[in-house]
N, C-alpha and C positions, 0 to 999 in steps of 0.2 A: 211543190214545196221546195224541191231542190233548186229550181230556177229562182224562186224568191230569195233563197239563201245566197245565191250567187249575186243577185241584184243588190241585196243589202250589203254584202261584202264589198262589192265594187264601189257603192256610194260611200261607205265608211272609209275604205282604203284611199280613194281619190280625195275625199274631203280632208282626211288626216294629213296626207302628203302635202296638199296645198296649204293647209294651215301651218305645217312645219316650215314650208318655204317662206310664207309670209312673215312668220315670227322671226325666222333666222335673218331675213332681210331687215326687219325692224330693229334687230339687235346688232346690225352691221357685221354680219358674218362675212368672211372673205368669199368672193364669188368669181374672181378673175381666173383662178386655177380650177378647172372642172374636176380635177382628181382630188381636190381638197374641199369639196362642197360640204356645207353643214348637214348634219343628220339630226333627226329627232324623233320623238314618240309622244303620242297622247297618253295621259296617265289619269289615275283617279286622284285628282287634286295634286297639289305640290308635295304632299307627303310621299306618295309613290315616286314622284319625280326625283325627290331628294334621295330616296333609297337607291334608285337606279344610278344616279350620278355618283353617289358614294361607292357603290359596288364597282363601277367602272374605274374610279380612282384606285380603289383597293386592289383590284385585279391587275391593273397596269403597273402599280408600284411593286406588287409581288412578283410579276413576271420579270421586271428589271432586276430586282434583288436576287432572284434565282439565277439569272444569267450572269450576275456578278459573283455568284456563290457566296452571298451574304445572308444573314438571318432575315426571315420575312414573316415572323410570327408575332410582331409587336407593332402593328400599324397604329398611328394616331392621327387625329384631325384637330386643327386649331380653329376655334370659333370664339365669338363673344358670349358672355353669360346671358345675353339678351336673345339668344336664338330660340326659335319655336321648338316645342317639345319633340317634333318629329326628328330633329337632329339627335336628340338624346336617345330616341327609339332606334335610329339607325346604328348608333354607336353600341348600344346594348345588344341589339338583335344580331349584328354582324361582327361582334367582337373587335371593335375598334375603340381605342382609348380616346376619350373626349377631353381635350385640353382647352379650358375656358379662360378667356381674358376677363377678369373681374371688372365690374363697372365702378363708378364713383359718383358721388352726388354732383350734379351739374354736367356730367358726361355719361350719357346713357347708351352709348353704342361701343362697339369694339374699337380699341385704340390700335391703329395699324402698327405703331412702333412696338408696343408690347406683344402684339400678335407675332410679328416677325422674330422677336427675341425668343419666343417659345417654339419656333420651328426647329426640328432636328432632322436627322437622316431618315427617321421613320415616319415623318409627316407625309400623309398621302395627298393632302390639300389644305388650303386655308379657305374657310367659308365666310364670305362677306354677305351682308344683308342690305338689300336695296328696299328699305321700308320696314323698319323694326316694328315688331308686333306691339311693343310697349308704348312707343310714341311716334311711329311713322317716319322716323328720321332715316336718311340715307347714310350708309357708311362710306368712308372715303376709299373707294376701290382704286382710284388712280394712284393715290399715295401708297396704298398697300402694294400695288403692282411695281412701283418704283423701288420701294424698300426691299421687296422680295427678290426682284431682279438683281439688285446689288448683292444680296446674301447668296443667291444661287451662283453668282459669278465668283464670289470668294470661296465658296465651299465645293463647287462642282456639282451641286444638287440641281434638280429641275422641278422644285416644288411648285405646283400649279395653284390656280385660284378657281373656286366655284362661286358663282353669285346666286344667292337665294333672292330672286326678284319676284317672289310670290305676289306681293302687293304692288311693288313699284315698277314691274316690267311693262305694264300697260299704262303707266303714268309718265315716267321719265322721257320716253321717246317723243311724246307729244307736247310736253310742257317745257322740258329742258334738253332739247336736242344737242346742245353744246356740251352737256355733261358726259364725260368719258368714264364709263363704268362697264361697258359691254365688250364685244369681241374686238373692238378697236385696241384694247389692251392685250398684248401678246400672251400674258400668263393666264388670262381668262379662258378656260378650256370648256366650260359648260355653264349653262344658265337654266334655272327653272322658273316658271311663271304660272300663276293660277288664272284660268279662264273665268272661274266663278267669283273672282274678286272684281278687279277693274277691267277684266276682259268682257264684262257685260253679259255673261252666260250664267244660267242657273247652276246651282251647286253640283259638283261632281266631275269637273274636268280640269286638268293641269297639263303642262307641257314641259318636257325636258329637251333641251337643244344642246348639241355638241358642236364645237368649232369645225371639226372634220371627222371623218370616219376613223382616222388614226387615233382619236381619243377614246374610241369605243372598242375594247378588245373583242375580237371575233368569237372567242369561246363563250361569250355571254349572249350571243345572238342565235335564235332558233329560226328555222325556216319551215313554214307549213304551206301545203299546196292543196289540201283536201277541200277547200271552199271554191276551187275554180281558178286559182292563180297563186303564184308564189309570193308569199309575204314574209319578209324577215320580221321577227318580233322580239322585243326586249322589254318585257313587263313582268310584274310579280304575279299578275293574274291574267287570264285570257278572256274569260266570259264576262263581258260588260256591255252596257248599252252604247249605241252609236248616237243617240239623240243629242248629247252635249257637244260631240265633235261636229255634227252637222249644224247645230245652233251656232257654234263658234265660227264656222265657215260662212254661215249666213250673215252674222254680224259684221264680219270683215267685208263682205261684198256690199252689204246695205249701208254701213256706216262710212267705210273708207277712212283714210288718214284724217281728213278734215272733220269727219263726224266724231271720231274718237277725241280729236283735239278739242272740239267744242264741249263735249261731255266733261272731259277732265278739267277744262277751264271753268265750267259752271260749278263743278265740285269744289275747286279751289276757292272760287268766289264765295260760296256758301261757308266754307271753312273759315275764310277771312272774316266774314260778318260775325260768325259765332265767336271767333277768337277775340275780336274787338269788343263784342258785347260782354264777354266774361271779364275782360280787362277793366271795363268801365265800373264793374262792381267794386273793384279795389280789394277783393277778397282772395283772388286767385293768382297763382303764378303759372304761366303757360310753359309746359314742358316740351311740347312738340315744336318743330321748326317750321318756318314759313316755306322753306324749300324741302319738300318731301312728299309723302303720300297725303291725300286729303284727310288727315286725322287731326283732331284737336284733343290733346292730352293736357290736363291741368291739375294742379294741386293747390290745397289751401296754404295760405301764408300763415306764419306764426306758429304758436304751440298747439298741441292737441290736434294736429292735422289728420292723423289716422282716423280717430273717432268721427271727426267731422265729415271726412270723405265717405266713409261707409254709411254714416247717417244720411248724407245727402243722396247717395245712391238709393238707399231704401225709401227715402221720402219721395223721390221722383217716380218710383214705381206706382205710387198712388195716383199719378197723373198719366199713367200709360207709357212712361219712358223706362227703358231698360238700359241704364248707363253703368257699366261695370266699374267698380273700385277695386284696386289691387296694389300690392306692394311691388316695388321694383326688384330686379334680381340681385344676386350676390354682391355684397359690399355697398349696396344702395337701398337696403331693405327698409330704412327709416323713412323713405319717401313713399307716400301713398298717392296714387294717381287715379283720376277718373278719365275716361276716354270716350270720345264720340267719333265714330267712323262715318264720314260723309260720303254717301253714295249718290247716284244720279237722280234719285227720286226725293232727295232731301233738299228741297228748294228753299227760297227766301221765306215763304210763309211759315214753313215748319221750323226754320231756324228761329224766327221771332217768337213762335209759340213756345219752343223749348226754353228760350231765354226768359220768357215771362214765367214759366213754371219753375225754372231754377231760382228766380227771385223769390217766389212764394215759398218753395221748399227750403231755401237758404234761411229765410226768416224763421221757419218752423224749427230747423235744426239748431240754429244759433240761440234761439230763445230757450230751447230745451237744455242746451249745454250750459247756458248762463244761469239756469235756475229760475227763470221767469215763471211765476205761478200759472198753471193751466186751469182753465175753467171747464169743468166737465158738465155737460148739459144732457139730461135725459129727455128724449122726445117720444111721445106716444101719438100714433096716428092710426086712424081707422082706415082699413083698406078693403076693397071689394074682395069677397072670398074667392071669386074666380081668378082674380089677379094673383092672389097669394098662392093659389094652387098651381100657378104656371111654373113654379119651380125656381125662377130667378127673374129679377127685374130691378129697375132703379127708379126712385122718386127724386126729382130734382127740386131743390130749395135754393133760393138766392144765397150764394155764399157757401153752400154745403150740398152734399149729396148723401142720401141714405140708400144703401144697397142691401138687398135681401137675397138670401139663398137658403134653400132647405138643407140644413146641416143637422148633424146629431147634436142635440142640446148639450151645452157644457156650462160649467159654473162660471167660467171667465166672462166678466161683464162686457168684454169687447165683442162677444158673439151676439148674434141677433136672433133670439128665440121667437118662435111663432106661437101666439096664444090668442085664441078666440077672435080671430080676424083683426088683431091689433099687432103692430110691429113696434117693438121696444128696443132701442139701442142707444149707443153713446155717440154723440156728434162732437 
């Protein structure tokens, strides 16, 4: 049993270190100076990675303030209002003030100019997003680096940048290699990325990468050796599976740079076809950008956009599609968006099928909103008793489907009661 534990430890440890090295190289971490090589850790998604990066920034800032004999009890972090909820969790759990740059209609990511204006001596870092949750857009990390460098020079501060590349970290290097957002920018000290998004691994793995060991305070690192070797560890939890880490390493070896590039190119092509199909309807405004994560976010044009968006989302569920509708963050709440995340298995046929169903659902929603009379038709059909006792099934009729399921009878006529071998419902 002990030998098995040592073997598992060795496989996990080696796979993790190699994945960290591969990702660090992908993010253009400095490698010429052996004493300043990048370091990193596998995490439970980007949520844990963000917590760890934030803790490193907080501890480093506090150590510097203590050495300068200055107050160190009011750290803050500057982000856009479009950040994922894990940033809010980090701020609340670890007592850091979250200073958010508000959005505005037509501009749905953090404005670098406003972000730098909010930076003060207590700012532990500015967090930029490479692939916003709301519309997949890349924030301008290069401009942020330039403006923040100028402010640091004027003030004598050394406020750093963290890049939340949960979605875009495995997209930008393959599709936009010329885009400067990573360790090529001097103020970018750490980056997180999710393996279970575009890293092509099943859910549960993320990565936190630091530019060098200097960016990770020693007092946050623990050393354990009871599994047969010394392993430095910096995680919020220790007991977790190795399968996702090994799967990530396998994908790197199997796919290679060219394999990932082809997958991401295919995703972007599917997103392009979907975007153009939505534009042809004349009903939608595309909120996402062509250069970003393979996400298509769109909103209704004209008035009553909120009700139509939620109505369309609900109508599409009848055809098997779960497409969320949601309002944008602070100062852009009047914009309601629907979003489609394009993954590697969402090919041309599925795109065309979705567009077809959107056309049908769109007519249903707009007819209902405009007050077009609805014809309610009651259909009675005899069914074999053995089929009815099966618990659930579907009878297909041209242009309609009648679905039955054994439920507790209700008075609502939208339910399908079972009576004497007959199915009665509303189509």
